[in-house]
N, C-alpha and C positions, 0 to 999 in steps of 0.2 A: 389478512391484508397483504397484498403483494407490494414489494418495493425493489428499487434498483439501487445497487451500490457500486462504488468504484474504489479500486486499490491501485497503488503505484509502487513499482520498484523504482526508487529514485537512486540513480547511479551518478557518482562523481569520481573520476579517475580510478576506475576499477573497484570502487567501494560502493556497497549498498546500504541505504539508511534503514535501520530498524528502530521501532518504538516500543517501549515496554509499557504494557497496560497497567494502570495504577491500581491501588488496593481496593478501590470502591467498586470494582467490577468482578463479576463471577469468574472472569478469565485472568484475574490479577497475576502479574508476574510473567505473562506470556509476551514474547516478542512478536510484533506484527508489522505489517506495512501501513504506511499512511493511507488514509482514504475514509470514505463514509458514505452516507446515504444522500442520494440526489434530492434536491428540492423539486416540488411539482413543476413540470414543464421545463426543467433544466436539462440541457444537453450534456452528453457524457464528458466531453473535453472541458467545458466550462465548469462542470461540477467537480471534476478531478482536480483542476487547477485550484479551485476555491477550497476544497477539502485539504489538499496538501498545504496550502498557504495557512489555513486556519490551524492545522495541527502542528506545523513545523516552522512557519514563517518563511519558507523557501519559495522562490519562483522556480517553476519547472518548465522544461521543453518536452513535449510528448513525442516520442519516437515511433512507437507502434502499440497496437492492442495485442496482447499475448494470448488472451483466452477469455471466453465468456462461459460462465457456468450457472446452472440453476440449482439452488439449494432449497430443498423441500423442508418446511418447518410446519409445526402445528398451526401457527398463526398465519401461514401463507407462504408463498414462494419468494425467494430472494434471487434476483438476477444480478450476479456479480461480474463486473468487467475488470480485468487486471491488465495494467498498462506498463510498458517500459518507458521510463522517462529519465531525463538527466537534469542536473542542476549545477551551475557553476558556483553556487553558494555552499558553504559547509557550516555556517553558524546557524544552529538549530535552536528554535525557541519552542519548547514543548507546551502543549495546551493542558487543560485540566484533566483530560482523559488519560494522559500518559505521564509516567513519573521520570523516565529516563530515555535517552536515545543513544545510539552508537552507529558509527560508520564501520562496516565490516567488509574485509576483502571478499570479493565476489566468490572466490573459491572456498571460503570458510563460512559464508553466510547461511548456507543451507542447514548446517547443524544447529544454528541458533534460532532460525525462523520456524515457526509452527509448521509441522509437516503437512498441514492443510494445503500449503502452497507448493508442494513438491512438483507438480506438473508444470505450474507456471515458472518455477525456478529453472527447470530444465530448458524451457522455451527461452528464457532470458539468457541463459548461458550460450545457447545457439545464436541468438541475436548478437551477443557481445563478440562472438568469434568472427562474424561477418566483416 
């Protein structure tokens, strides 16, 4: 089964939000970006705003789409869209999927974030320089 997912680099004053996956997941302990799977017929931006709100309690403003990639899995393809967003809020309320959160300086976030997002992180840094 194919699905579409969205992920957000949420930036506030040169800091990026990272979420730690909780112990009930096979990727437990990994730091990741907020986001998730779109509902049927949900558009990318609405789904992104909903997913970030559900996982963090934050309201976001979408700046740009950084990259779209296709991830091939045995169960089907995942089309993942990664966005650059901002938020004026910093008070995060994690959901049941995540055990912790942290705001990390954009220059240091790359070492904490799963290297799966390396290409997107480089694009984010270019966007931040503009």
